[in-house]
Steps between C-alpha positions, in 0.01 A plus 500: 500500500576661162498839671763410756334289772736230621222267621126509436274327755155414372167585657430326830303176467334279759690197622180301451571340162134401480428866425745513212228412252342845526526731200748732673717215624506338158619829353781512754589138426540587133748768595700255709510256210629776271765589760404866489479474878826400666374471857167348604349660810276282719290577808342275759528373856523119470860373465402191298277700267767764442757230430272332244435834330874562482557159339231565241642845422847355455360240259344782300836672459542730800862606551434573869218490755408804711290454815286804577493604865448867425158548343287718734165444322217404735376215280848346512565557870158359593626168362811529721715553191713793386616726782269321749768229516732746674303433820613135500880462463489124569255445214722710274796274582297191406387659173851604399649160586230302313515707181881509486515121541257434214642707214832526322476869414582787739229597748468865602257681727352843545414635843406821677674633808233341719127471564480839673735760649449326836578159348790584273685169459666536160845408631366180659324397177811583296714270716243221464509547124878469491501195729241319286681548170325802349728634225409870523262719696303803383397737778223757461577774749162511674298283736174344390308749717663790315399354163632771260471799734784702647861464394692180438721387790838492331668487841324168569606364162856600586485308830361193324783516247754511783338200671523249212740401223256413219418773246248760617287693252364836619144595407269791568467858371785463248364716220810625317854403408638751750285354778614148411866599536434677831310202643772256399770717653305548825379143553791308351242286318602287204227628269168680480153385405269740317124460515259792485762738358515299177138579420507755222880495473626147431829655382583574865700175506738611226527842669604332824744272320663802332519683833659211686752418227573867418410422139376796294152456361474491122359834377272309266346324800422837660275596211129509572456314172688213667265514800199520271609185319539315831148602602348388170694174508375439854138552399540274198643223719200530734260456207696197380510338841147569628314530171354827373202541734681426828821656369327834441361498854833404659681763292290782645676500837840494331407790274393691813837440662691601187307827466441596864767770511458626144338825395146442377508150644159519662322593179690232309405235755134593482507435126714188494309331784181517296626304199439127466739396221874448503539690175334815634680475833834478322412785264410741781801398707740540210361843412521620861861394556604602148409857588720495811784337308494765226490783753791347692708460184430861401604618846817293478589660165438847645729419791770379265472821300528711813807306617656537156435873514662527842806310376523736203491803728772355722722429200444851367594655835819292507592616151445865589718471811783342300479775240523760777832341597627563145455143389208377290316186609618319186866595552490394864339174400779436247764586759350253748481238227868553405608479864311174542662358184848592626429329831384188316817494290714528811313213669538275195865594420764220520637439846849532349624767263682392184840550663389326820336197343690180591660310210297228339606146579 
């Protein structure tokens, strides 16, 4: 959220509250209690169970409840949850109605465009969602059968947006600020959701926000030192949350994502994956990204010098041309300055001359 995300759904949890005593679920519960997660995402197939989970999440501080009907994972679909629900519109209607009735916070949902290309029923599900009081709908532009293959169906998202009046959030293959703007313009969606593209570049949210609001990005925030500090802060927060041992293991995948497109990244990953302490992991990561930051700053200074040199050449050429006309650059500059001053005096002169000024009363 600090890097520009408007809303931050948490990790999906089972609607079976009896499973919330597991280590992972307890960790997620702590996050809800600290309000670092604004939206609690639940998955299941039983309307009563989902409603009870929503009530519990609201009691723990959730600002909104999100019902997952989009997860394509086999272990989820085997339990008739996630995107498997798309095969049963009547059950979806019962789930939506039951959850909305039980909680006082907004209820949202995430869907795919259908179970398969042959059973693409995203518009039908979207209308059910609106009829049953769902506050907003996120649409991933693929069917469950497509999983993450092929291209996202932005045309289907556009048709869903046309079919309903509640906010529609577009999702799928949005990996840059430019792509976010293009998707919003094409689909007419009210917002975008970023998932996989945030791995290794959590600043993508602020990039998108700047793009959509036409707000220039702060030069300081473009510095690789700024990115380095975000990476190190991220790792440190993982150690604090999970503890050192688990935090080091969890951090490895994030370090891989941060370095996957960097020169020498493979060799760096081989070294950093072998360490077992947070201190050593941080040391190697800092040193690796420090090197890139210094090189980038040096390149930026070289570019500034080159631009300054080009400006100097242009100014020199202008001066020579003016001198060829029999007027030095300095004299011409003074003449232009004097002309501007005369124009200013004329604009600020009294509207009436002394002889024309009306008598005072």
